C-alpha positions, 0 to 999 in steps of 0.5 A: 500500500502506498502511504497516504500523507497530508500536512495538517499542522502548519506554522503560523506567526501572528503577524498582526501582533509581531509586525507593529511591535517589531516596527516599534522596537526595531524601527523598520518593517520586518515584512518590507523585503518579503512583501516586495519580493518579485514573486509573491512568497507563500505564507510560510516562506513569508513568515520565515523571511520576516523572522530573518529580517528580525535579525537582519534588516537587509535579509533577502526574502528567501527561505535559504537565508532563514535556515537558522530559524527553522527550529522555531517553526513546527509542522505535522503530518498525518500518515496512513500506512500498512501497520508493518510499514508505520514503524519504519516511517516513524523511525525516520522521524525519530526525535519528533513527537508522534501518536499512532492508532489503528484505523477501521481498515484492518491492517492499516495504522495512522500516525500524526507526526509533529516536529520542527522544520529543521527536524523535518529537513533532516528526516526527509533528507535521510528518508529519501535515500537508497537505504530507506525502503520504498514505502518510507521513500514514498511517504517522505517523498510526499512530505517533501512535495508538500513542503515544496508546495508551501514554498519551502523548496530552498530548505533542500536547495543543496539536494537534487532529485533523482527519479527511481524506477520504483516511482520514488525519488532520492534526494542527493547532494549536489 
């Protein structure tokens, strides 16, 4: 069975509070660069750019520049998979919080896994290698794609995708 994966916990900064307070404290707008990006940033990428601007007013509006702050943001996925595969999927997420339960479908388990973006970066990088099983790669390939859809491709910008014959991909250096 191909695991089902959905991003259910997304980081959310309260910019309505942060931006006016930061302007008072720092004398500049955290969102100025992010709002002026040539291509509008998705919400999560925009939030990361604002955090980077908190430290450096001239920080470029990129997730790459905000990498040191990935540990400040949490994301979570719900995963449904064969009960025999769920433990391997969880093993790749070691160090993250999770809860597992049986589903109404016999032999299928569901888990919610939650962790900081820097932990997800490590887990996805490790799980998208030849050492991981096909099912683990399928799950983490889906997670990777959902992070990309959220505008976070540059969390993995030192990696390139290598398509595999089993319809998964590896994330390789270079």
